[in-house]
C-alpha positions in Angstrom: 0.0 0.0 0.0 1.4 3.4 -1.0 1.5 6.1 1.6 3.1 9.5 2.2 4.7 10.4 5.5 5.0 13.8 7.1 7.2 14.0 10.1 6.6 17.2 12.0 9.6 16.9 14.4 11.9 19.2 12.4 9.3 22.0 12.4 7.5 21.5 15.6 8.2 25.0 16.8 7.6 26.8 13.5 3.8 27.4 13.6 3.4 28.9 10.1 5.3 26.0 8.5 3.2 23.3 10.3 0.0 24.2 8.5 1.8 24.7 5.2 3.4 21.3 5.5 0.0 19.7 6.3 -1.7 21.5 3.4 1.2 20.5 1.1 1.0 16.8 2.0 -2.8 16.7 1.4 -2.3 18.4 -1.9 0.3 15.9 -2.9 -1.8 12.9 -1.8 -4.7 14.2 -3.9 -2.4 15.0 -6.9 -0.7 11.6 -6.8 -3.8 9.7 -5.7 -2.0 8.2 -2.7 -4.6 6.6 -0.4 -2.9 7.1 2.9 -1.0 9.9 4.6 0.9 9.2 7.9 1.4 12.3 10.0 3.9 12.1 12.9 3.5 14.9 15.3 5.3 12.9 18.0 4.2 12.2 21.6 5.6 15.1 23.6 3.1 17.2 25.5 0.4 16.6 22.9 0.0 20.2 21.8 1.3 19.6 18.3 -1.0 16.6 17.9 -3.9 18.8 19.0 -2.9 21.4 16.5 -2.8 18.9 13.7 -6.2 17.5 14.7 -7.7 21.0 14.7 -6.3 21.6 11.3 -7.7 18.3 10.0 -11.1 19.2 11.5 -11.4 22.4 9.6 -14.4 22.2 7.2 -12.4 23.0 4.1 -9.8 20.3 5.0 -12.2 17.6 6.3 -14.1 17.4 3.1 -10.9 16.5 1.2 -10.3 13.2 3.0 -12.3 10.1 3.8 -11.2 9.0 7.3 -8.8 9.9 10.1 -7.4 7.3 12.5 -5.2 7.7 15.6 -2.7 4.9 15.9 -3.7 2.7 18.9 -0.1 1.5 19.4 1.7 4.8 18.9 0.0 7.9 20.2 2.4 10.1 18.2 1.1 9.1 14.8 -2.1 9.7 12.8 -3.3 8.3 9.5 -5.4 10.2 7.0 -7.2 8.1 4.4 -8.4 9.3 1.0 -11.0 7.7 -1.3 -10.5 8.5 -5.0 -13.2 7.8 -7.5 -12.9 7.5 -11.3 -9.9 7.6 -13.5 -6.8 9.7 -13.0 
C-alpha cells in the first residue's frame, strides 16, 4: 500500500510552517492519488497533535479526506485516508 509520510519533528516550533506542511501533504496525496498519509506529530506534550487535529477538523480540509485514524499502538502518529473515484 502506497503512503506519504509527514514527520513534524523538524518544524514542531515553527507554527506557520506546520499548517503549510499539512496543506502540502494533502495536496500531494490528492495529486498523486495516494490513499494514505501518515502524520507524525510525536508524543511530547500533545500540543502539536492537538494542533494537527484542529487543522484536519477544519471544514475545508475535512471534506478532502475520507477518514482519520489515531494509531492505537503509537500515540504520536495519525493516519489520514483518502478515497478516490474515477480515472486519473
